[in-house]
N, C-alpha and C positions, 0 to 999 in steps of 0.2 A: 187708433191713435189715442192712447190713454195718458192721463196725467194723474199722478198720485199726490194727494194733499193730506198732510198729517200734522197733528199738534205734537210738539216736542217740548221737553223741559231741559233747559240749559243750566248746568251747574255754575254758580257764581257765589258771591257773598250771600246773596239770596237767590233762590231758584227763579229763573227767567222763563216766561212762556214764549214759545216761538211757533211758527208755522213753516213747514218745509214743503216745497213744491218741486217735483222732479218727474222726468219722463218715466213712464212705466217701462217694463223690460221688453216691450214689443216695439218694432219699428216699421215704418211703411215699406212695402215691397214695390219693386219697379221692374217691369218686364218689357224688354225691347224686342220688336219684331221687324226683321229686315224685309226688303222688297224682293221681287222676283229676280232670280239670278244673282242675288247678293249673298251675304253671309254675316255671321255675328261680328266679324272683324270690323265692319262698318259702324258698329254701335259701341265698341269697347271704350273709346275715348269719352263719349258722352256718358256712358254708364259709370266710368270712373269719377266724372264730375258729380253725377247724381248721388253716388255713394257718399260724397263729401257733405251732402245735405242730411246725412243720417238715415239713409235708406239702404235696404238690402236689395241689390240689383242682380238681375239675371239676363244674360244674352244667350242666344242659342241658334243653331242652324236648322232651319226647316228642311225637311227631307227633299231630295230630288232637285235641288236648285243649281248645283254646278253642272255644266254640260258633261263633265266626265262621270257624273253620278249614274249608276245603273237605272235609277228610276226617273231620270230627267225627262224621258219621253212619256212616262205613264203617270206621274204624280198628279193628283186631282186637288181641287179646292177642298173637297171633303177630307182628303188625307192631311192637308196642311192645317185645316181647322182643328182636326184631331191632334196634330202635333202641338198647336198653340194651347189647346185645353190641357194637354199633358204637361206642358211647360208651366202653365199657370198653377196647376195642382201641385206640381213639385215645389214651386216657390211658396205657395200658400202653406205648405206643410213643413217648411223649414222652421227650426226653432228661432224664435225672436221676430217672426213676421206677423204683423197685425193684419189679419185677413179682411178687416174692414177698411184698410187703408192701402189699397193696391192700385198702382198706376200702370197703364199700358201705353207704350209709345210705339206707334206703327208707321212705317214708311211705304207708300205706294200700295202694292199688293198686301204688304204687312198691315197697312192702315185699314184696308178692306177687311182683312181677317180680324183685326182688332175690333172693328165695329160689330162684326158677327159674334165675337166673343162675349160682348156685353149682354147678349141674349141668354148666355149659358152660365156665366160666372159673374160674381160681384166685382165691379170695376169702379173705383171712386173717382179716378182722374184718367182722362182719355186724351192723348195727344196724337194727332194725325198729321203727317206731312204728305202732301199731294196724294190723298187717299184715292186709290183706283176704284172703279165701279164696273161691274160685270152684269150681264143678264142672268136671271135666275135659272134659265134653262141650261141643260147639259151640266148639271151640278157634278156629276161623276165622270164627265169627259176629261181626258188629260188637259191640264191647264195650258200646256203648250199649244193645243189645238184651238183654244178659244180665240186666238188672234187670227185664225184663218177666216173667221167671220168678217166679211168685208163691211158689214153694217156696224161693227163695234165702234169705230171712230165717230160715226154719225150718231150712234146711241149716246155716246159720251158728250155730245154737244146739244142734246135735247133737254127740255125740262121734264124731269122724271118725278112724279108724285111719290111721296114716301110709301104710299100703299102698294105701289107697283114694283118694289124692289126689296129683296130680303134685307140687305145691308141697311137701306134707308129705314125700313120698318124697325130694325133694331135701334137705330139712332132716335127714332120718334119715341121709343119707349124708355130711352136712357135718361136718368135723372141726376147724373153726377156733373162734374166740371169738364169742359172741353176746350182744347186748343187745336185750331186748324191752321197749318202753315202752307201757303200756296207759293208756287214758283211763277213769277211773272211771265216767263217765256217757256211754258210747259206745253208741248204739243202732244204728249201722251195722255196726261190728265189735264184737259183744258179747263178754263174757268167755270163753265156750266156744271161740271162735276162738283166742284167745290161749292157752288151755289146750291146744288141739290142737297149736299150734306148739311150745309148751314140751315137750309129751310127745314130739314127733317128734325133737327135738334130743337124741338119745341118745348120740351119739359125739363131742360137741363138747369142745374143750379147756376151755372155761369158759362158763357161762351166767349172765347177770345179768338179772333182771327187776325192773321198777319200775312202780308204779301211781300216776298223777298224780291226786290226789283232786279237784281243781277242774276237770278237763278233760272236754270233750265230744269228739266225733270230730275236729272241726276245730281243737281246742285254741284256741278263739276268745278265751278270756280271756287278758289280758296276763300274769297270774300263771302260768297254765298253760303259756304259751309260754316264759316264763323258766325254770320248773321243768324243762321238757323240755330246753331248751338247756343248762342247768347239768348235768343228768343225763348228757346226751350228751357234753359236753366233759370231765366227770370221767372217764367211761368211756374215751373216746378217749385221754386223757392217761395213764391207767393202762395201757392196751394198748400205746401207742406208746413211752412212756418206759420202761415195764417191759420191753418187748421189747428196747429198746436196751441196757438195763442187763444183761439176761440174755445178750445176744450179747457185750457187752463182757467179762463175766465169763468166758465160754467162750473168747474170743480171748486173754484174759490168761493163762488156765490153759494154753492151747496154747503161747503164747509162752514162759511160764516153763519148760515142759517141754523146749523147744528151746534154752533159755539156761541153762547150768549155774550161773552165778553167781546168777541169780534163783531157780532151783528149790531151791537150797541155803538160801535166806534163810528 
């Protein structure tokens, strides 16, 4: 997220000294990751709003998520994490994307994958809605079979130390900005899961958590969807616009230090 600061001369009856500040030619990238059984269609409206913030947004379909898909029965977490890395790399290589200013927005299973992505790629902003949590074992077992484990619901209600779960370890090492949005009536990702994620984010630049009172796991109610979208957009605006303002201030101070007439003002 760069800001260009230059000294210019403006033609008038006498030449006028000026300073121009403008965004560089690179823009933040934003990657949306849907939940299990979902698709990119669930993210398109929010991606459209995020693009209005001056970001280059990407939605995509993780493989094997639709029941009619040939790989629905066999796709694994390893497969889907590889999909997410591929999508990130595609976005990061697009002309105009600032690779130091990439946001990842993940929902449920997509939030779990997004947390794991931070181990592998640079993520400046991380937004998680009802992020799921899974045991580390059976990493290459088909994802559909993980829910056969009758202990999984109980596991998600336990206090899990960050050292004991791969996704939480990734969160413990993450140093960017985080938003976590929780559904008040979530029986799939209960409150202890969110508590475990929040506790793991010990080195982040900032952590914002919100609880949507009307929401179930799917955010099925129209009001819940609106509240989530509003929360996400406010946070992204604060992160992106605030980041630009901070960089602009730094560049201006550097420019003033190099320009005697300005530094004396």
